[in-house]
C-alpha positions in Angstrom: -205.4 -23.2 100.4 -207.4 -20.1 100.3 -209.9 -19.9 97.4 -209.9 -16.7 95.1 -212.5 -15.0 96.5 -210.7 -15.3 100.1 -207.3 -13.8 98.6 -209.5 -10.8 97.0 -211.2 -10.2 100.5 -207.5 -10.3 102.1 -206.1 -8.0 99.6 -208.8 -5.6 99.3 -208.8 -5.7 103.4 -204.9 -5.1 103.4 -205.3 -2.2 100.9 -207.5 -0.4 102.4 -205.7 -0.8 105.9 -203.0 0.9 104.2 -205.4 3.7 102.7 -205.1 2.7 99.0 -208.3 3.6 97.1 -209.8 0.7 95.1 -211.3 1.9 92.0 -212.6 -1.7 90.6 -211.9 -5.5 90.9 -211.8 -7.7 87.8 -211.6 -11.3 87.3 -209.8 -11.7 84.1 -207.4 -9.3 81.8 -210.0 -8.2 79.5 -211.9 -6.7 82.4 -208.8 -5.4 84.3 -207.5 -3.6 81.5 -210.8 -1.9 80.8 -211.0 -0.9 84.3 -207.3 0.4 83.7 -208.1 2.6 81.0 -211.0 4.0 82.4 -209.7 4.8 85.9 -205.9 5.1 85.1 -204.9 4.3 88.6 -201.2 4.5 90.2 -201.4 0.4 91.5 -202.2 -2.4 89.8 -202.3 -5.8 92.3 -202.5 -8.9 90.0 -203.3 -12.5 91.0 -201.1 -14.5 88.8 -204.1 -16.6 88.3 -206.4 -15.0 86.1 -210.1 -16.1 85.0 -209.2 -14.9 81.3 -205.8 -13.8 79.8 -202.5 -13.9 81.2 -200.6 -11.6 84.0 -197.7 -10.9 81.7 -200.1 -9.8 79.0 -202.0 -7.6 81.3 -198.9 -6.0 82.8 -197.8 -5.2 79.4 -200.9 -3.5 77.9 -201.8 -2.1 81.2 -198.3 -0.4 81.5 -199.0 0.8 77.9 -202.0 2.4 78.4 -200.8 4.1 81.7 -196.9 3.6 81.6 -196.7 5.5 85.5 -198.9 2.3 86.5 -197.0 0.1 89.6 -197.9 -3.2 89.5 -197.7 -5.6 91.9 -197.9 -9.8 91.1 -199.3 -12.2 93.6 -198.7 -15.8 93.3 -198.4 -18.9 95.4 -194.9 -19.4 96.9 -195.2 -23.5 95.3 -195.5 -21.9 92.0 -193.6 -18.6 91.8 -193.8 -16.9 88.2 -191.2 -17.6 86.0 -189.2 -14.5 84.7 -190.6 -13.1 81.3 -188.4 -13.0 78.3 -190.3 -10.1 76.7 -192.4 -7.6 78.0 -192.4 -5.5 81.2 -192.1 -7.3 84.3 -194.2 -6.5 87.6 -192.2 -3.9 89.8 -193.2 -6.3 92.7 -193.8 -9.9 92.9 -195.3 -10.9 96.1 -195.6 -14.7 97.1 -198.3 -16.2 99.3 -198.3 -16.6 101.8 -196.6 -13.3 102.8 -196.2 -11.1 105.8 -197.9 -8.1 105.9 -194.5 -6.1 106.1 -194.1 -8.2 102.6 -197.3 -6.7 101.1 -196.5 -2.9 102.5 -192.9 -3.2 101.1 -194.3 -4.4 97.5 -196.4 -1.8 97.6 -194.2 1.3 97.8 -191.2 -0.5 96.3 -189.2 1.5 93.5 -189.9 0.7 90.0 -187.6 -1.5 88.1 -185.9 1.2 85.6 -185.3 0.1 82.0 -181.9 0.4 80.7 -182.2 3.1 78.0 
């Protein structure tokens, strides 16, 4: 099983390979939300295991700060995230181990639309 730093290196490399500019990295939800508010990125890749906070809360607060933000949640296939009953869902869920094609598809998949 890969450690957190190995996963971050892998994701960082894959993002760069696909010409996605990396605005910053955070270990927990608070730091990530601060970065989102400062840099207003178009994409947020979140590992389900955060050092602090929850991925669901981060997604909700990040999308409130940047409504057009696209979120990709990365989780181990052995423990996929349970669907949330409240709050916005990630635009894509990527279960690891994953293929590069799956990663590319997750980055570019259309955002889920909320019923009006």
